[in-house]
C-alpha positions as CSV (number, residue, x, y, z in Angstrom):
1,M,-5.1,28.7,11.0
2,H,-2.8,25.0,10.2
3,E,-3.7,23.5,13.2
4,L,-7.1,22.2,11.6
5,S,-5.3,20.8,8.9
6,I,-2.7,19.0,11.3
7,A,-5.7,18.0,13.7
8,L,-7.1,16.2,10.4
9,N,-4.3,14.9,9.5
10,L,-3.4,12.9,13.2
11,I,-7.0,12.1,12.8
12,D,-6.1,10.1,9.5
13,L,-3.3,8.5,10.7
14,A,-4.8,7.8,14.1
15,N,-8.1,6.2,11.6
16,E,-5.7,4.0,9.6
17,E,-4.0,2.3,12.1
18,A,-7.5,1.8,13.8
19,Q,-8.3,-0.2,11.0
20,R,-5.6,-2.2,10.4
21,H,-5.8,-2.8,14.5
22,E,-9.4,-3.7,14.2
23,G,-9.7,-1.3,17.4
24,R,-11.1,2.1,18.9
25,V,-8.3,4.6,19.0
26,S,-8.7,6.2,23.1
27,A,-6.0,8.7,22.9
28,L,-3.1,10.3,20.4
29,H,0.1,11.3,22.1
30,V,1.5,13.9,20.4
31,K,5.2,15.9,20.7
32,L,4.6,19.8,20.2
33,G,8.1,21.9,20.3
34,R,8.0,25.6,21.4
35,L,9.4,26.3,18.0
36,S,6.5,24.0,15.8
37,G,4.8,27.4,15.2
38,V,1.5,25.0,16.5
39,V,-0.5,26.5,19.0
40,Q,-1.3,24.0,21.5
41,A,-5.0,25.9,22.5
42,A,-5.8,26.1,18.4
43,L,-4.8,22.4,17.7
44,L,-6.7,20.9,21.1
45,S,-9.5,22.6,19.7
46,S,-9.2,22.1,16.1
47,F,-9.1,18.5,17.0
48,E,-12.0,18.5,18.6
49,V,-13.9,19.7,16.0
50,A,-12.3,17.7,13.4
51,A,-12.8,14.8,15.5
52,Y,-16.6,14.8,15.4
53,G,-18.7,12.4,13.5
54,T,-15.1,10.3,13.2
55,P,-14.4,7.1,14.5
56,I,-12.1,9.2,16.6
57,E,-14.5,11.2,17.6
58,G,-14.0,11.4,22.1
59,A,-10.3,10.1,21.4
60,R,-8.1,12.0,23.9
61,L,-5.4,14.7,22.2
62,V,-2.6,14.0,25.1
63,I,0.6,17.0,24.1
64,E,3.9,16.5,25.5
65,E,5.9,19.7,25.0
66,V,8.9,20.0,24.0
67,P,11.4,22.6,25.4
68,T,13.8,24.0,23.2
69,V,17.5,22.5,23.5
70,I,20.2,24.0,22.1
71,Y,24.5,23.1,22.3
72,C,26.3,25.9,22.9
73,R,29.7,25.8,21.4
74,E,31.2,28.3,23.7
75,C,30.6,26.2,26.9
76,S,30.7,22.6,24.9
77,A,27.3,21.8,26.8
78,K,23.3,21.2,26.5
79,R,21.3,24.3,27.3
80,E,17.7,24.8,27.6
81,L,16.3,28.0,26.9
82,E,13.1,29.9,29.4
83,F,12.8,32.1,27.0
84,M,12.7,32.2,23.0
85,A,13.5,35.7,21.7
86,S,16.8,34.7,20.9
87,L,19.1,31.1,20.7
88,F,21.8,32.5,22.5
89,C,23.6,30.6,25.6
90,P,21.9,31.5,28.6
91,V,25.0,30.7,30.2
92,C,27.8,32.7,28.5
93,G,25.7,34.7,26.2
94,S,27.3,32.6,23.3
95,S,25.4,32.9,19.8
96,G,27.8,29.8,18.3
97,T,24.9,27.3,19.3
98,E,22.6,24.6,17.2
99,L,19.5,23.9,18.2
100,L,19.1,20.8,19.2
101,Q,15.0,20.5,19.8
102,G,12.3,22.5,20.1
103,K,10.7,22.4,16.4
104,E,9.1,18.6,16.6
105,M,5.4,18.2,15.7
106,E,4.9,14.7,16.0
107,L,2.4,11.8,17.2
108,T,4.2,9.1,19.5
109,S,1.6,6.6,20.1
110,L,-1.5,5.6,20.2
111,E,-3.8,4.1,22.5
112,M,-6.1,1.4,21.7
113,Q,-8.7,-0.5,22.8
114,L,-8.8,-4.0,21.1
């Protein structure tokens, strides 16, 4: 379960920022793509367990789901994929696509009380 190691890394980053600003972290905001390989529920529960007994305990982990978006060369357009069975264009069926977003796993911001 690699979500635990991700949660531990998020806690370390939040702790560093809290110490630098002499504050307390109340929330961590994360962007999580559908193709990131991270299970949202597992990350949330791992975060709660990993934060226990740390200065981050009690902070919320706020996850923004990032949709999978491709660029279709045939249509010359960006397309959001509802289903992850393939990266084919949902409009024209072309396999000539480029993945633009959906693999993100990024800590975007922290809410802190100073």
